SEMITOR-758637 format. One record per atom (N, C-alpha, C): residue number from 1; residue in three letters; atom name; x, y, z. Coordinates in Angstrom, 3 decimals. Layout:
BEGIN
+-----+-----+------+----------+----------+----------+
:   n : res : atom :        X :        Y :        Z :
+-----+-----+------+----------+----------+----------+
: NUM : ALA :   CA :        X :        Y :        Z :
...
+-----+-----+------+----------+----------+----------+
This chain:
BEGIN
+-----+-----+------+----------+----------+----------+
:   n : res : atom :        X :        Y :        Z :
+-----+-----+------+----------+----------+----------+
:   1 : MET :    N :   38.088 :   43.446 :   54.573 :
:   1 : MET :   CA :   37.974 :   42.144 :   54.874 :
:   1 : MET :    C :   38.231 :   41.864 :   56.398 :
:   2 : SER :    N :   36.923 :   41.410 :   57.246 :
:   2 : SER :   CA :   37.533 :   41.217 :   58.555 :
:   2 : SER :    C :   38.108 :   39.801 :   58.748 :
:   3 : VAL :    N :   38.846 :   39.454 :   59.559 :
:   3 : VAL :   CA :   39.414 :   38.250 :   59.912 :
:   3 : VAL :    C :   39.496 :   38.196 :   61.405 :
:   4 : ASN :    N :   39.106 :   36.853 :   61.857 :
:   4 : ASN :   CA :   39.668 :   36.430 :   63.176 :
:   4 : ASN :    C :   41.151 :   35.821 :   63.347 :
:   5 : LYS :    N :   41.824 :   36.343 :   63.736 :
:   5 : LYS :   CA :   43.307 :   35.880 :   64.082 :
:   5 : LYS :    C :   43.454 :   34.887 :   64.852 :
:   6 : THR :    N :   44.178 :   33.806 :   65.065 :
:   6 : THR :   CA :   44.333 :   32.902 :   65.895 :
:   6 : THR :    C :   45.898 :   33.156 :   66.385 :
:   7 : ASP :    N :   45.949 :   33.704 :   67.491 :
:   7 : ASP :   CA :   47.466 :   34.009 :   68.025 :
:   7 : ASP :    C :   48.444 :   32.829 :   68.419 :
:   8 : ASP :    N :   47.644 :   31.867 :   69.080 :
:   8 : ASP :   CA :   48.631 :   30.786 :   69.572 :
:   8 : ASP :    C :   48.832 :   29.760 :   68.548 :
:   9 : LYS :    N :   50.166 :   29.678 :   68.472 :
:   9 : LYS :   CA :   50.655 :   28.725 :   67.621 :
:   9 : LYS :    C :   50.342 :   27.401 :   67.350 :
:  10 : SER :    N :   50.140 :   26.849 :   68.641 :
:  10 : SER :   CA :   49.393 :   25.623 :   69.115 :
:  10 : SER :    C :   48.219 :   25.357 :   68.311 :
:  11 : THR :    N :   47.295 :   26.123 :   67.969 :
:  11 : THR :   CA :   46.003 :   26.155 :   67.352 :
:  11 : THR :    C :   46.139 :   26.844 :   65.902 :
:  12 : LEU :    N :   47.023 :   26.129 :   65.201 :
:  12 : LEU :   CA :   46.900 :   26.492 :   63.936 :
:  12 : LEU :    C :   45.671 :   26.156 :   63.218 :
:  13 : VAL :    N :   45.164 :   26.923 :   62.018 :
:  13 : VAL :   CA :   44.001 :   26.692 :   61.297 :
:  13 : VAL :    C :   44.114 :   25.588 :   60.542 :
:  14 : SER :    N :   43.422 :   24.367 :   60.352 :
:  14 : SER :   CA :   43.613 :   23.462 :   59.397 :
:  14 : SER :    C :   43.061 :   24.144 :   58.131 :
:  15 : MET :    N :   43.453 :   23.155 :   57.037 :
:  15 : MET :   CA :   43.031 :   23.441 :   55.572 :
:  15 : MET :    C :   41.431 :   23.135 :   55.553 :
:  16 : GLU :    N :   41.090 :   22.344 :   56.444 :
:  16 : GLU :   CA :   39.887 :   21.739 :   56.457 :
:  16 : GLU :    C :   38.987 :   22.946 :   56.910 :
:  17 : VAL :    N :   39.418 :   23.668 :   58.335 :
:  17 : VAL :   CA :   38.534 :   24.611 :   58.730 :
:  17 : VAL :    C :   38.552 :   25.824 :   57.872 :
:  18 : VAL :    N :   39.513 :   26.257 :   57.299 :
:  18 : VAL :   CA :   39.797 :   27.370 :   56.475 :
:  18 : VAL :    C :   38.731 :   27.187 :   55.227 :
:  19 : ILE :    N :   38.307 :   25.837 :   54.727 :
:  19 : ILE :   CA :   37.539 :   25.643 :   53.433 :
:  19 : ILE :    C :   36.241 :   25.727 :   54.153 :
:  20 : THR :    N :   35.962 :   25.400 :   55.247 :
:  20 : THR :   CA :   34.542 :   25.403 :   55.546 :
:  20 : THR :    C :   34.450 :   26.911 :   56.216 :
:  21 : ASN :    N :   35.273 :   27.566 :   56.607 :
:  21 : ASN :   CA :   34.924 :   29.057 :   56.806 :
:  21 : ASN :    C :   34.511 :   29.599 :   55.755 :
:  22 : ILE :    N :   35.467 :   29.293 :   54.890 :
:  22 : ILE :   CA :   35.039 :   30.053 :   53.216 :
:  22 : ILE :    C :   33.644 :   29.831 :   52.940 :
:  23 : LYS :    N :   33.343 :   28.621 :   52.841 :
:  23 : LYS :   CA :   32.058 :   28.040 :   52.420 :
:  23 : LYS :    C :   30.546 :   28.627 :   53.166 :
:  24 : GLU :    N :   31.085 :   28.529 :   54.416 :
:  24 : GLU :   CA :   29.924 :   29.351 :   55.474 :
:  24 : GLU :    C :   29.851 :   30.631 :   55.353 :
:  25 : THR :    N :   31.031 :   31.441 :   55.009 :
:  25 : THR :   CA :   30.982 :   32.802 :   54.846 :
:  25 : THR :    C :   30.301 :   33.004 :   53.478 :
:  26 : ARG :    N :   30.713 :   32.244 :   52.419 :
:  26 : ARG :   CA :   29.988 :   32.563 :   51.102 :
:  26 : ARG :    C :   28.803 :   32.144 :   51.179 :
:  27 : ASP :    N :   28.307 :   31.129 :   51.852 :
:  27 : ASP :   CA :   26.735 :   30.941 :   52.061 :
:  27 : ASP :    C :   25.754 :   32.066 :   52.909 :
:  28 : GLN :    N :   26.563 :   32.626 :   53.622 :
:  28 : GLN :   CA :   25.926 :   33.614 :   54.555 :
:  28 : GLN :    C :   25.615 :   34.888 :   53.486 :
:  29 : LEU :    N :   26.513 :   35.216 :   52.675 :
:  29 : LEU :   CA :   26.228 :   36.071 :   51.508 :
:  29 : LEU :    C :   25.379 :   35.596 :   50.746 :
:  30 : ILE :    N :   24.941 :   34.508 :   50.152 :
:  30 : ILE :   CA :   24.032 :   34.019 :   49.494 :
:  30 : ILE :    C :   22.924 :   33.942 :   50.241 :
:  31 : ASP :    N :   22.944 :   33.529 :   51.749 :
:  31 : ASP :   CA :   21.566 :   33.660 :   52.152 :
:  31 : ASP :    C :   20.783 :   35.101 :   52.185 :
:  32 : ASP :    N :   21.844 :   35.936 :   52.309 :
:  32 : ASP :   CA :   21.419 :   37.468 :   52.363 :
:  32 : ASP :    C :   20.802 :   37.824 :   50.944 :
:  33 : LEU :    N :   21.421 :   37.379 :   49.722 :
:  33 : LEU :   CA :   21.021 :   37.715 :   48.658 :
:  33 : LEU :    C :   19.495 :   37.075 :   48.349 :
:  34 : LEU :    N :   19.340 :   36.031 :   49.045 :
:  34 : LEU :   CA :   17.996 :   34.973 :   48.865 :
:  34 : LEU :    C :   16.721 :   35.897 :   49.406 :
:  35 : THR :    N :   16.901 :   36.987 :   49.993 :
:  35 : THR :   CA :   15.956 :   37.786 :   50.586 :
:  35 : THR :    C :   15.790 :   38.940 :   49.582 :
:  36 : ASP :    N :   14.567 :   39.320 :   49.289 :
:  36 : ASP :   CA :   14.172 :   40.511 :   48.392 :
:  36 : ASP :    C :   14.954 :   41.576 :   48.701 :
:  37 : ALA :    N :   15.166 :   42.010 :   49.994 :
:  37 : ALA :   CA :   15.837 :   43.384 :   50.319 :
:  37 : ALA :    C :   17.325 :   43.021 :   49.993 :
:  38 : GLY :    N :   17.960 :   41.870 :   50.209 :
:  38 : GLY :   CA :   19.369 :   41.750 :   50.111 :
:  38 : GLY :    C :   19.592 :   41.681 :   48.556 :
:  39 : LEU :    N :   18.644 :   40.833 :   47.897 :
:  39 : LEU :   CA :   18.968 :   41.065 :   46.371 :
:  39 : LEU :    C :   19.011 :   42.340 :   45.885 :
:  40 : MET :    N :   17.884 :   43.009 :   46.163 :
:  40 : MET :   CA :   17.764 :   44.298 :   45.542 :
:  40 : MET :    C :   18.665 :   45.210 :   46.040 :
:  41 : ALA :    N :   19.589 :   45.302 :   47.386 :
:  41 : ALA :   CA :   20.642 :   46.130 :   47.628 :
:  41 : ALA :    C :   21.811 :   45.866 :   46.985 :
:  42 : PHE :    N :   22.044 :   44.289 :   46.700 :
:  42 : PHE :   CA :   23.009 :   44.153 :   45.761 :
:  42 : PHE :    C :   22.976 :   44.553 :   44.490 :
:  43 : LEU :    N :   21.836 :   44.560 :   43.939 :
:  43 : LEU :   CA :   21.678 :   44.747 :   42.517 :
:  43 : LEU :    C :   21.806 :   46.516 :   42.495 :
:  44 : VAL :    N :   21.441 :   47.176 :   43.256 :
:  44 : VAL :   CA :   21.679 :   48.777 :   43.118 :
:  44 : VAL :    C :   23.195 :   49.038 :   43.405 :
:  45 : THR :    N :   23.567 :   48.295 :   44.392 :
:  45 : THR :   CA :   25.133 :   48.695 :   44.609 :
:  45 : THR :    C :   26.076 :   47.937 :   43.789 :
:  46 : HIS :    N :   25.801 :   47.024 :   42.657 :
:  46 : HIS :   CA :   26.756 :   46.718 :   41.745 :
:  46 : HIS :    C :   26.210 :   47.025 :   40.432 :
:  47 : PHE :    N :   25.402 :   47.058 :   40.201 :
:  47 : PHE :   CA :   24.677 :   47.305 :   38.832 :
:  47 : PHE :    C :   23.730 :   48.481 :   38.574 :
:  48 : GLU :    N :   23.389 :   49.234 :   39.670 :
:  48 : GLU :   CA :   22.633 :   50.456 :   39.676 :
:  48 : GLU :    C :   21.466 :   50.176 :   39.153 :
:  49 : THR :    N :   20.809 :   49.017 :   39.434 :
:  49 : THR :   CA :   19.485 :   48.632 :   38.770 :
:  49 : THR :    C :   18.639 :   48.667 :   40.036 :
:  50 : PHE :    N :   17.291 :   49.388 :   39.959 :
:  50 : PHE :   CA :   16.316 :   49.483 :   41.037 :
:  50 : PHE :    C :   15.171 :   48.703 :   40.927 :
:  51 : VAL :    N :   14.986 :   48.075 :   39.834 :
:  51 : VAL :   CA :   13.906 :   47.273 :   39.659 :
:  51 : VAL :    C :   14.186 :   46.055 :   38.635 :
:  52 : ILE :    N :   13.615 :   44.654 :   39.145 :
:  52 : ILE :   CA :   13.788 :   43.598 :   38.101 :
:  52 : ILE :    C :   12.626 :   42.765 :   38.182 :
:  53 : SER :    N :   12.128 :   42.279 :   37.437 :
:  53 : SER :   CA :   11.026 :   41.758 :   36.984 :
:  53 : SER :    C :   10.942 :   40.321 :   38.169 :
:  54 : PRO :    N :    9.749 :   40.064 :   38.617 :
:  54 : PRO :   CA :    9.607 :   38.582 :   39.598 :
:  54 : PRO :    C :   10.114 :   37.642 :   39.013 :
:  55 : ILE :    N :   10.234 :   37.455 :   37.695 :
:  55 : ILE :   CA :   10.675 :   36.240 :   36.815 :
:  55 : ILE :    C :   12.063 :   36.291 :   37.223 :
:  56 : LYS :    N :   12.894 :   37.558 :   36.829 :
:  56 : LYS :   CA :   14.362 :   37.531 :   36.725 :
:  56 : LYS :    C :   14.552 :   37.166 :   38.184 :
:  57 : ALA :    N :   14.059 :   37.832 :   39.227 :
:  57 : ALA :   CA :   14.361 :   37.658 :   40.846 :
:  57 : ALA :    C :   14.434 :   36.054 :   40.835 :
:  58 : GLU :    N :   13.329 :   35.465 :   40.353 :
:  58 : GLU :   CA :   13.303 :   33.902 :   40.860 :
:  58 : GLU :    C :   14.443 :   33.292 :   40.139 :
:  59 : PHE :    N :   14.675 :   33.517 :   38.738 :
:  59 : PHE :   CA :   15.955 :   32.615 :   38.298 :
:  59 : PHE :    C :   17.229 :   32.996 :   39.168 :
:  60 : LEU :    N :   17.429 :   34.376 :   39.382 :
:  60 : LEU :   CA :   18.536 :   34.558 :   40.117 :
:  60 : LEU :    C :   18.297 :   33.824 :   41.451 :
:  61 : LYS :    N :   17.496 :   33.843 :   42.082 :
:  61 : LYS :   CA :   17.253 :   33.046 :   43.492 :
:  61 : LYS :    C :   17.830 :   31.445 :   43.337 :
:  62 : ARG :    N :   17.303 :   31.153 :   42.145 :
:  62 : ARG :   CA :   17.244 :   29.780 :   41.738 :
:  62 : ARG :    C :   18.778 :   29.549 :   41.812 :
:  63 : ASP :    N :   19.616 :   30.447 :   40.769 :
:  63 : ASP :   CA :   20.913 :   30.171 :   40.674 :
:  63 : ASP :    C :   21.834 :   30.203 :   42.080 :
:  64 : LEU :    N :   21.423 :   31.259 :   42.691 :
:  64 : LEU :   CA :   22.225 :   31.444 :   44.141 :
:  64 : LEU :    C :   22.051 :   30.165 :   44.735 :
:  65 : LYS :    N :   20.612 :   29.611 :   44.855 :
:  65 : LYS :   CA :   20.475 :   28.459 :   45.776 :
:  65 : LYS :    C :   21.405 :   27.341 :   45.032 :
:  66 : GLU :    N :   21.661 :   27.217 :   43.803 :
:  66 : GLU :   CA :   22.270 :   26.189 :   43.116 :
:  66 : GLU :    C :   23.953 :   26.498 :   43.677 :
:  67 : LEU :    N :   24.388 :   27.605 :   43.587 :
:  67 : LEU :   CA :   25.642 :   28.040 :   44.175 :
:  67 : LEU :    C :   25.884 :   27.613 :   45.257 :
:  68 : ARG :    N :   24.938 :   27.892 :   46.377 :
:  68 : ARG :   CA :   24.940 :   27.376 :   47.760 :
:  68 : ARG :    C :   25.311 :   25.978 :   47.877 :
:  69 : ALA :    N :   24.741 :   25.267 :   46.929 :
:  69 : ALA :   CA :   24.383 :   23.757 :   47.153 :
:  69 : ALA :    C :   25.806 :   22.989 :   46.586 :
:  70 : THR :    N :   26.551 :   23.891 :   46.130 :
:  70 : THR :   CA :   28.094 :   23.410 :   45.410 :
:  70 : THR :    C :   28.704 :   23.388 :   46.395 :
:  71 : ASN :    N :   30.081 :   22.552 :   46.299 :
:  71 : ASN :   CA :   31.359 :   22.838 :   47.083 :
:  71 : ASN :    C :   32.085 :   24.183 :   46.222 :
:  72 : LEU :    N :   33.120 :   24.549 :   47.251 :
:  72 : LEU :   CA :   33.522 :   25.679 :   46.911 :
:  72 : LEU :    C :   34.706 :   25.293 :   45.315 :
:  73 : ASP :    N :   34.972 :   26.347 :   44.734 :
:  73 : ASP :   CA :   35.577 :   26.118 :   43.682 :
:  73 : ASP :    C :   37.195 :   26.560 :   44.028 :
:  74 : LEU :    N :   37.917 :   25.425 :   44.458 :
:  74 : LEU :   CA :   38.997 :   25.934 :   44.986 :
:  74 : LEU :    C :   40.069 :   26.619 :   44.252 :
:  75 : ALA :    N :   40.022 :   26.421 :   43.103 :
:  75 : ALA :   CA :   41.065 :   27.453 :   42.442 :
:  75 : ALA :    C :   40.437 :   28.775 :   42.470 :
:  76 : HIS :    N :   39.384 :   28.961 :   42.332 :
:  76 : HIS :   CA :   38.829 :   30.369 :   42.570 :
:  76 : HIS :    C :   39.216 :   31.133 :   44.125 :
:  77 : TYR :    N :   39.436 :   30.201 :   45.185 :
:  77 : TYR :   CA :   39.547 :   30.616 :   46.371 :
:  77 : TYR :    C :   40.911 :   30.293 :   46.640 :
:  78 : ALA :    N :   41.691 :   30.066 :   45.870 :
:  78 : ALA :   CA :   43.146 :   29.232 :   46.350 :
:  78 : ALA :    C :   43.862 :   30.426 :   46.974 :
:  79 : ALA :    N :   43.966 :   31.678 :   46.466 :
:  79 : ALA :   CA :   44.802 :   32.836 :   46.914 :
:  79 : ALA :    C :   44.143 :   33.249 :   48.121 :
:  80 : LEU :    N :   43.064 :   33.230 :   48.585 :
:  80 : LEU :   CA :   42.225 :   33.406 :   49.692 :
:  80 : LEU :    C :   42.377 :   32.097 :   50.993 :
:  81 : ILE :    N :   42.844 :   30.971 :   50.356 :
:  81 : ILE :   CA :   42.968 :   29.919 :   51.185 :
:  81 : ILE :    C :   44.441 :   30.053 :   51.651 :
:  82 : ARG :    N :   45.254 :   30.212 :   50.901 :
:  82 : ARG :   CA :   46.588 :   30.411 :   51.018 :
:  82 : ARG :    C :   46.958 :   31.391 :   51.972 :
:  83 : HIS :    N :   46.204 :   32.937 :   52.186 :
:  83 : HIS :   CA :   46.493 :   33.509 :   52.989 :
:  83 : HIS :    C :   46.042 :   33.570 :   54.321 :
:  84 : MET :    N :   44.929 :   32.877 :   54.116 :
:  84 : MET :   CA :   44.238 :   32.261 :   55.800 :
:  84 : MET :    C :   45.228 :   31.313 :   56.229 :
:  85 : LYS :    N :   45.557 :   30.363 :   55.722 :
:  85 : LYS :   CA :   46.886 :   29.492 :   56.203 :
:  85 : LYS :    C :   47.897 :   30.071 :   56.806 :
:  86 : GLU :    N :   48.598 :   31.193 :   55.732 :
:  86 : GLU :   CA :   49.508 :   31.628 :   55.971 :
:  86 : GLU :    C :   49.822 :   32.752 :   57.497 :
:  87 : HIS :    N :   48.468 :   33.193 :   57.592 :
:  87 : HIS :   CA :   48.365 :   34.378 :   58.557 :
:  87 : HIS :    C :   47.548 :   33.480 :   59.612 :
:  88 : ASN :    N :   47.123 :   32.007 :   59.408 :
:  88 : ASN :   CA :   46.536 :   31.800 :   60.496 :
:  88 : ASN :    C :   45.069 :   32.425 :   61.053 :
:  89 : GLN :    N :   44.277 :   32.510 :   59.988 :
:  89 : GLN :   CA :   42.999 :   33.629 :   60.579 :
:  89 : GLN :    C :   41.873 :   32.920 :   59.806 :
:  90 : LEU :    N :   40.860 :   33.372 :   60.059 :
:  90 : LEU :   CA :   39.428 :   32.918 :   59.448 :
:  90 : LEU :    C :   38.531 :   34.366 :   59.125 :
:  91 : LEU :    N :   37.771 :   34.081 :   58.122 :
:  91 : LEU :   CA :   36.835 :   35.477 :   57.707 :
:  91 : LEU :    C :   35.814 :   35.625 :   58.873 :
:  92 : SER :    N :   35.241 :   36.851 :   58.994 :
:  92 : SER :   CA :   34.229 :   36.940 :   59.416 :
:  92 : SER :    C :   33.121 :   37.742 :   59.000 :
:  93 : ASP :    N :   33.264 :   37.879 :   57.848 :
:  93 : ASP :   CA :   32.049 :   38.719 :   57.083 :
:  93 : ASP :    C :   32.202 :   38.196 :   55.534 :
:  94 : SER :    N :   31.119 :   38.566 :   54.914 :
:  94 : SER :   CA :   30.863 :   37.960 :   53.484 :
:  94 : SER :    C :   31.321 :   39.240 :   52.537 :
:  95 : THR :    N :   31.948 :   39.778 :   52.742 :
:  95 : THR :   CA :   32.300 :   41.051 :   51.856 :
:  95 : THR :    C :   33.538 :   40.941 :   50.856 :
:  96 : HIS :    N :   34.242 :   39.765 :   51.268 :
:  96 : HIS :   CA :   35.488 :   39.732 :   50.590 :
:  96 : HIS :    C :   35.263 :   39.744 :   48.878 :
:  97 : PRO :    N :   35.828 :   40.417 :   48.130 :
:  97 : PRO :   CA :   35.850 :   40.545 :   46.655 :
:  97 : PRO :    C :   35.330 :   38.983 :   45.695 :
:  98 : LEU :    N :   36.319 :   38.185 :   46.373 :
:  98 : LEU :   CA :   36.302 :   36.717 :   45.729 :
:  98 : LEU :    C :   34.513 :   36.326 :   45.912 :
:  99 : PHE :    N :   33.811 :   36.450 :   46.766 :
:  99 : PHE :   CA :   32.532 :   36.084 :   47.160 :
:  99 : PHE :    C :   31.534 :   37.227 :   46.135 :
: 100 : VAL :    N :   32.059 :   38.481 :   46.142 :
: 100 : VAL :   CA :   31.177 :   39.034 :   45.360 :
: 100 : VAL :    C :   31.216 :   39.012 :   44.247 :
: 101 : GLU :    N :   32.329 :   38.762 :   43.360 :
: 101 : GLU :   CA :   32.877 :   38.398 :   42.202 :
: 101 : GLU :    C :   32.205 :   36.902 :   41.661 :
: 102 : GLN :    N :   31.965 :   35.967 :   42.538 :
: 102 : GLN :   CA :   31.100 :   34.912 :   42.111 :
: 102 : GLN :    C :   29.811 :   35.255 :   41.995 :
: 103 : CYS :    N :   29.125 :   35.894 :   42.742 :
: 103 : CYS :   CA :   27.610 :   36.178 :   42.386 :
: 103 : CYS :    C :   27.731 :   37.127 :   41.225 :
: 104 : ILE :    N :   28.573 :   38.231 :   41.187 :
: 104 : ILE :   CA :   28.348 :   39.150 :   40.024 :
: 104 : ILE :    C :   28.049 :   38.063 :   38.774 :
: 105 : ARG :    N :   28.995 :   37.162 :   38.580 :
: 105 : ARG :   CA :   28.834 :   36.090 :   37.424 :
: 105 : ARG :    C :   27.598 :   35.795 :   37.272 :
: 106 : ILE :    N :   26.977 :   35.442 :   38.391 :
: 106 : ILE :   CA :   25.531 :   35.005 :   38.378 :
: 106 : ILE :    C :   24.580 :   35.741 :   37.650 :
: 107 : PHE :    N :   24.845 :   37.031 :   38.345 :
: 107 : PHE :   CA :   23.876 :   38.102 :   38.056 :
: 107 : PHE :    C :   24.009 :   38.653 :   36.687 :
: 108 : ARG :    N :   25.026 :   38.750 :   35.840 :
: 108 : ARG :   CA :   25.375 :   39.171 :   34.680 :
: 108 : ARG :    C :   25.064 :   37.964 :   33.746 :
: 109 : LYS :    N :   24.708 :   36.977 :   33.973 :
: 109 : LYS :   CA :   24.013 :   36.123 :   33.147 :
: 109 : LYS :    C :   22.631 :   36.242 :   32.761 :
: 110 : TYR :    N :   22.251 :   37.333 :   33.571 :
: 110 : TYR :   CA :   20.659 :   37.598 :   33.249 :
: 110 : TYR :    C :   20.788 :   38.831 :   32.840 :
: 111 : GLY :    N :   21.816 :   39.612 :   32.623 :
: 111 : GLY :   CA :   22.026 :   41.251 :   32.078 :
: 111 : GLY :    C :   21.802 :   42.103 :   32.938 :
: 112 : SER :    N :   21.901 :   41.639 :   34.225 :
: 112 : SER :   CA :   21.561 :   42.604 :   35.138 :
: 112 : SER :    C :   23.113 :   43.806 :   35.460 :
+-----+-----+------+----------+----------+----------+
């Protein structure tokens, strides 16, 4: 997990900034998965699936778009939020396991 740390104690990261940062980072992963190349790379990496039907791909993309449009599940991200607040840091990449886990749940819905 890459993070950007704020060393100046006078610029503590607010809860709103942390939540916004997590949502933007999660949405960045989703945007990557909405491309055909990103979708297939994720399937190969996490499910050893090399081919899916165009219909299944469209259903996956639809569900990813729906996830992108939702607010964060604060309970799901509570530990990450707490960690970021305690260490006064922000995420800088979308590979955190909590993001991946949320996407994997969508993919499992379709037997991927």
